[in-house]
Structure formats: C-alpha cells, structure tokens
C-alpha positions in Angstrom: -43.5 -71.8 -17.7 -42.0 -69.3 -20.1 -44.6 -66.7 -19.1 -43.6 -67.2 -15.4 -39.9 -66.8 -16.1 -40.4 -63.6 -18.1 -42.6 -62.2 -15.4 -40.0 -62.9 -12.8 -37.2 -61.3 -14.8 -39.2 -58.2 -15.3 -40.0 -58.0 -11.6 -36.3 -58.2 -10.8 -35.5 -55.4 -13.2 -38.1 -53.2 -11.7 -37.0 -53.9 -8.1 -36.8 -50.6 -6.0 -33.8 -51.9 -4.1 -31.8 -52.6 -7.2 -32.5 -49.2 -8.6 -31.6 -47.6 -5.3 -28.3 -49.5 -5.2 -27.4 -48.3 -8.7 -28.2 -44.6 -7.8 -26.1 -44.8 -4.6 -23.1 -46.3 -6.6 -23.4 -43.4 -9.1 -23.5 -40.8 -6.3 -20.5 -42.4 -4.6 -18.6 -42.4 -7.9 -19.3 -38.7 -8.3 -18.1 -38.0 -4.7 -15.0 -40.0 -5.5 -14.4 -37.9 -8.6 -14.8 -34.7 -6.5 -12.4 -36.1 -3.9 -9.8 -36.9 -6.5 -10.2 -33.4 -7.9 -9.4 -31.9 -4.4 -6.5 -34.4 -4.0 -5.1 -33.4 -7.4 -5.2 -29.7 -6.6 -3.5 -30.3 -3.2 -0.8 -32.4 -4.9 -0.2 -29.8 -7.7 -0.1 -26.7 -5.5 1.6 -27.9 -2.2 5.2 -28.0 -3.4 5.0 -24.2 -4.1 3.4 -23.3 -0.8 6.0 -22.3 1.9 6.1 -21.8 5.6 7.5 -18.5 6.8 9.1 -17.9 10.1 10.2 -14.4 11.2 12.9 -13.5 13.7 13.8 -10.4 15.4 17.2 -9.3 16.7 16.6 -8.4 20.3 18.8 -7.1 23.1 18.4 -9.0 26.4 19.3 -6.6 29.1 20.2 -7.3 32.7 17.4 -8.9 34.6 16.1 -10.6 31.4 14.0 -7.7 30.2 13.2 -7.8 26.5 11.2 -4.8 25.6 11.8 -4.8 21.8 10.5 -8.4 21.5 7.4 -7.6 23.6 6.6 -4.5 21.5 7.0 -6.5 18.3 4.8 -9.3 19.5 2.0 -7.1 20.7 2.1 -4.9 17.5 2.1 -7.6 14.9 0.7 -10.7 16.5 -1.5 -9.5 19.4 0.2 -11.6 22.0 2.7 -11.1 24.8 5.9 -13.2 24.8 6.7 -15.8 27.3 8.6 -14.4 30.3 12.3 -15.1 30.0 14.6 -16.2 32.7 16.3 -13.5 34.7 20.0 -13.1 34.0 22.9 -11.0 35.1 24.8 -11.5 31.9 25.8 -8.3 29.9 23.4 -7.0 27.2 23.7 -9.0 24.0 21.9 -9.4 20.8 20.2 -12.7 19.9 17.6 -13.9 17.4 14.2 -14.8 18.7 11.3 -16.2 16.6 8.4 -13.8 16.9 5.9 -15.1 14.3 5.0 -17.4 11.5 2.8 -17.5 8.4 2.5 -18.8 4.9 3.5 -17.8 1.4 3.8 -19.2 -2.1 6.5 -19.2 -4.8 5.6 -17.3 -8.0 8.9 -17.7 -10.0 11.5 -20.4 -10.4 14.3 -18.1 -9.2 12.7 -17.5 -5.8 10.2 -14.7 -5.6 7.6 -15.5 -2.9 4.3 -13.7 -2.2 2.9 -13.3 1.3 1.2 -10.7 3.5 2.9 -7.6 4.8 1.7 -8.4 8.3 3.4 -11.8 8.2 6.9 -10.4 7.8 6.2 -7.2 9.7 9.5 -5.5 10.8 11.4 -8.7 11.1 15.2 -8.7 10.9 15.4 -12.3 9.5 12.9 -14.3 7.4 13.1 -18.0 6.9 11.3 -19.8 4.2 10.7 -23.6 4.5 9.6 -25.6 1.4 7.4 -28.7 1.5 10.4 -30.9 0.6 12.3 -29.8 3.8 14.6 -27.2 2.3 15.1 -24.0 4.2 16.2 -20.6 2.9 17.0 -17.2 4.3 14.8 -14.6 2.5 15.3 -10.9 1.8 12.5 -8.4 1.5 12.0 -7.1 -2.0 9.1 -4.8 -1.2 6.0 -4.5 0.9 2.8 -2.5 0.8 1.1 -2.1 4.2 -1.9 -0.4 2.5 -2.9 -3.6 0.7 -1.1 -6.0 3.1 1.0 -7.5 0.2 4.7 -8.3 0.4 7.3 -9.9 -1.8 10.4 -11.7 -0.5 13.1 -13.6 -2.4 15.2 -16.6 -1.7 18.5 -17.4 -3.5 17.6 -20.6 -5.3 16.8 -21.9 -8.8 14.3 -24.3 -10.4 11.9 -24.0 -7.6 8.3 -25.3 -7.9 5.9 -22.5 -9.0 2.2 -22.0 -8.5 0.2 -20.5 -11.4 -1.7 -17.3 -10.9 -5.4 -17.3 -12.0 -8.0 -14.6 -12.9 -9.9 -13.5 -9.8 -12.3 -11.4 -12.0 -13.8 -14.5 -13.4 -14.4 -16.0 -10.0 -18.1 -16.8 -9.3 -19.9 -16.8 -5.9 -20.5 -20.5 -4.9 -17.3 -21.9 -6.6 -15.2 -24.4 -4.8 -11.9 -23.1 -3.5 -9.1 -24.4 -1.3 -6.9 -22.7 1.2 -3.4 -24.0 1.8 -1.0 -22.9 4.5 0.4 -23.4 7.9 -2.3 -22.7 10.5 -1.0 -22.8 14.1 2.4 -24.0 12.6 0.9 -27.2 11.1 2.7 -27.4 7.8 0.8 -27.6 4.5 -2.7 -27.9 5.8 -5.4 -28.0 3.2 -9.0 -26.8 3.7 -11.9 -26.5 1.2 -15.0 -24.3 0.9 -16.8 -22.0 -1.4 -16.6 -18.4 -2.4 -19.1 -16.8 -0.1 -18.9 -13.2 -1.5 -16.8 -10.9 -3.6 -15.8 -7.2 -3.4 -15.9 -7.0 0.4 -14.8 -3.6 1.6 -15.1 -1.5 4.7 -13.9 -4.5 6.7 -11.3 -2.3 8.4 -8.3 -4.6 7.7 -6.4 -2.5 5.1 -6.6 0.8 3.4 -7.5 -0.7 0.0 -10.0 -3.5 0.4 -11.7 -5.7 -2.2 -11.7 -9.0 -0.5 -12.9 -12.4 -1.6 -14.9 -13.9 1.3 -14.7 -17.7 1.8 -15.9 -20.3 4.2 -12.8 -22.5 3.6 -11.2 -22.8 7.1 -8.6 -20.1 7.6 -6.8 -19.8 10.9 -3.8 -17.9 12.4 -0.8 -19.0 10.3 -2.7 -19.3 7.1 -2.0 -15.6 6.4 0.0 -15.2 3.2 -1.0 -18.6 1.8 -2.8 -19.2 -1.5 -6.6 -19.5 -2.1 -6.8 -21.7 -5.2 -9.5 -22.8 -7.5 -10.1 -26.3 -8.9 -7.8 -25.5 -11.8 -4.9 -25.3 -9.3 -4.5 -21.6 -9.9 -4.2 -18.9 -7.2 -7.2 -16.6 -7.1 -6.3 -14.9 -3.8 -3.9 -14.4 -0.8 -5.5 -15.6 2.5 -5.2 -12.6 4.8 -7.6 -12.5 7.7 -10.5 -14.1 9.5 -13.6 -12.8 11.2 -13.7 -14.3 14.6 -14.9 -13.5 18.1 -12.9 -16.4 19.6 -9.6 -16.1 17.7 -10.3 -19.2 15.7 -12.2 -20.3 12.6 -15.9 -19.1 12.4 -16.6 -19.7 8.7 -15.6 -16.2 7.4 -12.2 -15.7 5.9 -10.9 -13.0 3.6 -8.4 -13.2 0.7 -6.9 -10.4 -1.4 -7.9 -10.9 -5.1 -5.0 -12.1 -7.1 -5.6 -9.6 -10.0 -5.2 -6.8 -7.5 -2.0 -8.5 -6.1 -0.5 -8.9 -9.6 -0.4 -5.1 -10.2 1.0 -4.5 -6.7 3.6 -7.3 -7.1 4.9 -5.8 -10.4 5.6 -2.5 -8.7 7.2 -4.1 -5.6 9.6 -6.2 -7.7 10.4 -3.2 -10.0 10.6 -0.4 -7.4 10.3 -1.9 -3.9 7.2 0.2 -3.2 3.8 1.0 -4.7 2.9 4.3 -6.3 -0.9 4.7 -6.5 -2.9 6.7 -8.9 -4.7 9.9 -7.8 -7.2 12.2 -9.5 -7.9 14.6 -6.5 -11.6 14.3 -5.6 -13.5 13.8 -2.4 -16.3 11.3 -3.0 -19.4 10.0 -1.3 -21.8 7.2 -1.9 -24.9 8.0 -3.8 -27.8 7.1 -1.5 -31.3 6.6 -2.7 -32.2 10.2 -1.5 -29.2 11.7 -3.3 -29.8 9.7 -6.4 -33.3 11.1 -6.5 -32.0 14.7 -5.9 -29.5 14.4 -8.7 -31.9 12.4 -11.0 -29.5 9.5 -11.5 -29.8 5.8 -10.8 -26.3 4.9 -9.7 -22.8 6.2 -9.4 -20.6 8.2 -7.0 -21.0 11.9 -6.1 -18.1 14.3 -6.2 -18.3 16.5 -3.0 -15.1 18.4 -3.5 -12.3 18.8 -6.1 -8.8 19.5 -4.9 -7.1 22.6 -6.3 -4.5 22.0 -9.0 -5.4 18.3 -9.1 -5.8 16.1 -12.2 -9.6 16.3 -11.7 -9.6 20.1 -11.6 -7.5 20.3 -14.7 -9.9 17.9 -16.5 -12.8 20.2 -15.5 -14.6 18.1 -12.9 -16.8 20.0 -10.5 -18.4 19.5 -7.1 -21.8 17.9 -7.7 -20.8 15.8 -10.7 -21.9 12.2 -10.5 -19.4 9.7 -12.0 -21.3 6.8 -13.5 -18.6 5.0 -15.6 -14.9 4.4 -15.4 -13.2 3.2 -18.6 -16.5 2.1 -20.0 -17.6 0.1 -17.0 -20.5 1.1 -14.7 -19.4 2.2 -11.1 -20.3 -0.5 -8.6 -19.5 1.5 -5.4 -17.1 4.1 -4.0 -14.6 1.5 -2.7 -14.4 -0.3 -6.0 -13.9 3.1 -7.8 -11.2 4.2 -5.4 -9.3 0.9 -5.7 -9.5 1.1 -9.5 -8.0 4.6 -9.6 -5.3 3.6 -7.1 -4.2 0.8 -9.4 -3.7 3.1 -12.3 -0.2 4.3 -13.1 0.6 8.0 -12.8 0.6 9.4 -16.3 -2.1 7.0 -17.6 -5.1 8.6 -19.3 -8.5 7.3 -18.1 -12.0 8.0 -19.4 -14.9 8.9 -17.1 -18.6 9.4 -17.9 -20.3 11.9 -15.6 -23.8 13.3 -15.2 -23.9 17.1 -14.8 -27.2 19.0 -14.7 -29.0 16.0 -16.1 -26.7 15.8 -19.1 -24.1 13.0 -19.7 -20.6 14.1 -20.4 -17.3 12.2 -21.2 -14.1 13.4 -19.5 -10.5 12.3 -19.9 -8.1 12.6 -17.0 -4.4 12.1 -16.7 -3.8 10.2 -13.5 -1.4 11.8 -11.0 0.6 10.3 -8.1 -1.0 10.1 -4.7 2.4 9.8 -3.0 3.5 13.1 -4.5 0.3 14.9 -3.5 0.3 13.6 0.0 3.9 14.5 0.7 4.5 15.8 4.2 5.9 19.2 5.1 7.7 20.1 8.3 8.1 23.6 9.8 8.0 25.0 13.4 8.2 21.4 14.6 5.0 20.4 12.9 4.4 17.6 10.5 1.6 18.6 8.2 -0.3 16.4 5.7 -3.1 16.9 3.3 -6.2 15.1 4.6 -6.5 11.5 3.3 -8.3 8.3 4.1 -5.6 7.2 6.5 -5.3 10.3 8.7 -9.0 11.2 8.7 -9.7 7.7 9.9 -7.0 8.0 12.6 -8.1 11.4 13.9 -11.8 11.5 13.0 -13.8 10.9 9.9 -15.6 14.3 10.0 -12.7 16.7 10.2 -13.2 20.3 9.0 -11.6 21.6 5.8 -7.9 22.3 6.0 -4.6 20.4 6.4 -4.0 18.2 9.3 -1.3 18.1 12.0 0.0 14.5 12.2 3.0 15.0 14.4 4.4 17.6 16.8 8.1 17.5 17.7 8.9 17.4 21.4 10.3 20.7 22.7 9.3 22.6 19.5 7.6 26.0 19.4 4.5 24.2 18.1 4.4 22.0 21.2 5.0 25.0 23.5 2.0 26.8 21.8 -0.2 23.8 22.6 -0.5 22.3 19.1 -1.3 18.5 19.0 -1.6 15.8 16.4 -5.1 15.7 15.0 -5.7 19.4 14.9 -6.7 20.9 11.6 -5.0 24.1 10.2 -7.6 26.1 8.4 -5.7 29.4 8.0 -2.1 30.5 7.9 -1.3 34.2 8.1 -5.1 34.9 7.5 -5.1 32.9 4.3 -7.3 29.9 3.8 -5.4 26.6 3.3 -7.0 23.5 1.8 -4.0 21.7 0.6 -0.2 21.5 1.1 0.5 23.8 -1.8 -1.6 26.6 -0.2 -0.1 25.9 3.2 3.5 26.2 2.0 2.7 29.3 0.1 1.1 30.9 3.2 3.9 29.9 5.5 6.6 31.1 3.1 5.3 34.7 3.5 7.1 34.9 6.8 9.3 31.8 7.5 10.1 33.1 11.1 6.6 33.9 12.2 3.1 32.4 11.4 -0.4 33.0 12.6 -2.4 29.8 12.5 -6.1 29.3 12.8 -6.5 25.7 14.1 -9.7 23.7 14.7 -10.2 20.8 17.1 -13.5 19.3 18.4 -15.5 22.0 16.7 -13.6 24.8 18.4 -11.4 27.3 16.5 -8.5 29.4 18.0 -5.6 31.4 16.7 -2.0 30.4 17.5 1.1 32.5 16.9 4.3 30.6 16.2 7.7 32.2 16.3 11.0 30.6 15.6 
C-alpha cells in the first residue's frame, strides 16, 4: 500500500499539466510586473506633460475673408481652415485657435520644452496641465533649425520631469511616448527604440533622431519620449506616414542635443552654432581606397579666413577623430561642431598624405560668418546647407543671391534669387568678405558675373 501511495504522489508531481500551469503563472506574473512598470512611468511623468494650444490674432474683413489664418494653417499644419460665415461687420481682430501640440515642464518655475513647429508664429500660447490648470505662456526662445522651443508660464512649484541621457540609450529598449494626439489629452503609448542617429530625413537642418515604433500621431509633437526610469530621452517631433496617421515610424530629438540648445535659448533667446569653415563629403568605399583610409570624412574645400584655414587644414585632408572619438558620419560630425560654443578649442585627428596629424581649432560662430549683405537691392549670402538645399545642391562656387528687392536696379537687370555671383568687378568671390571687398571698389557701379543653370553671363549694375 505504501508503495502505491508513493508512486501516486510522484506521478502527480511529474504531471505535465501541473508544470504547465506553474510556468503560465510565472509568465503572467512577469507580464504583470512589466505592466506595473509602464503604469508607474505614466503616473510619474504625466503631471509634467502639458497640452499646448496656439492662437492667432486675425482680422476678419468684410465678407468673412480670413487670409492670415488660412496662410498660418497651411504653413504650419498643412490644412485649410473651415469656411467662416460671411459678414458685413467692420474689420476686427479676434483670436482663433490654429493648432495644438504637447510639451513638458522642466523647471518648477514654469519653463516648458516643446517643438518650434508647435508654437509657430502664434500670437498667444495656452498651456494646460494634467490637473486642469491653464496658463498663458510666453516664448523664451525657439530654434527652427533643430525644431526646439522653450516657453514659460508664470507659476511656482510645478511638477517637473527629469531629463535623462540619450547617449546611453540602446536600440531595442522600451520607451513610452506621452502627449495629446488629435487633442486627446495625456495619451500614453509604448514601443521600442528602433534606431538611433537618423539623419537626412528632411525634417530639420540638424538631424540626429531617435527612431521609435511607439505610436506618435499629430498632436504628440513636443511631448516627451521617456525610458522606464521615467526620464526624458527625447522630444517627439515627427512621424513617417503615407496616410497622415501612425505607421510604426516616429522620430524624436535626442535630449542631450536638446539640453545644449535649451541652455542657449533660456540664456539668449536664440542659438549660436559653432563653425570651422570646411566643405565636407562622405568618404565612400572608392574614396577611402583612393585616400588609403578606412573611415572618416573628406574635406573638399576650406573657406578663406576661417578657423579651419587658420588651423592649417587643407582640401584633401580626411578627418578621422573629433575630440578623441572616431567619426561616425558627416551628419554626426556636423551636428557635433554645431553644438560647440564659439571660442571653444577642439582637437581633430586628420590623415594627410598617409600620415596621421593632430590639429587644434578654435571654433568660430556660424551666424557671424553667414551674415547677409545687401547692396543694389540684392540680399547676398555665403552658401550654406539651407540655401543650397533651397536653390540646388550642386551650385557652382561663389556667393548666392537669396532675395531681390522689387523695383531695384538688380531686378531691372534680371537678377533673381538662386543665382550665384562668381565675380564682382572681375575679381573672384567665394565668400562674403571677398564679395564686400570687390563691391566696395566702386559702390555706385559693379560688374557681376552670375551663373544659373550652368550658364554664365555678365551683368552691370548702376545705382
């Protein structure tokens, strides 16, 4: 009898069904723990996430026409406004809501981070907290080139969200997006980090996006992308979509990039970017073989009187390291230089004629170098990433016409935006300094050699 009982007990312990039940319970317990982790993050972060509504002062003219609102809607939100009722009332100003998005509070005294495209050119910004409070906000600073903006509300002891370290983020990590998609307040979605360092997306001038499959939709812009430690690792900015809705690809600005921009916006209201004065190109496999290097970026041209020229950099040099770190790609290098402060000294390692060399450069200011000059009704700029993209990426060497004043001698002579000025008074011009020196030879009269669509012609301008 004892033998039978022992045998039965052993059989029960070894039952496949019993083992399966225990495994399922463990798996369910693990899922519950994950679920509680998401819930904890949402509860921790949500109080500091805000809804942003932007309003525009518009003039409603006779007949109900509202051109300023229509222009604003089309420019910033890609949609036309609803048709207003026709009216014979006199022209009057009124506020109209023209868009909405998200943001998050980074200081107890009311600084709020969001996207530049969320606030646009709004005349009034309203910030709504999760607890129902509503504040009028003022713009502290905005940076269209990175799509970052800072606004401030007049309040104290506000809930704050902690900023994390996006450099430590790993592909495959869980992240959560919190915001107000389609105006649905404080919506939480979860996903993973799909990729890092996304550039050439065409959204902003300076791109280094975190890609995620956490659902991001219109209205999420400006909201935080957070990790499981409840820390912000990015600002949700854009989606890739053929339908206008979620398709599993969203982009967020890395918070480490945002931190540096935010410091300048709060201190100065604008961002001053670093500049060393080189034209660069990616090192393809063929070029790498030609220059006998494995990786880096190739200097195709050095701007006269630039920090790079003063440091001795030459066309044909291959930059392989910046501040001791290997160069990943051209976009990453460009972003890193832009984030340096003018006056900072940086160390580069270059390869020149098969030899490695260290170079120290004092960073200059891009804004000072790219200042505009206006004469004869022309606005002239040194070529940069923005205007070459606007007028053509393969422009000839020279300075570029970005604007022509109506009724000016330049317009009468047939000059148009997008043309490149290669010579002034028979002197070659490759930058604004050379252009201004050549024009100053005779301020009342100038002979230009302009190039457009591969064709060159001389133009004489007289005041």
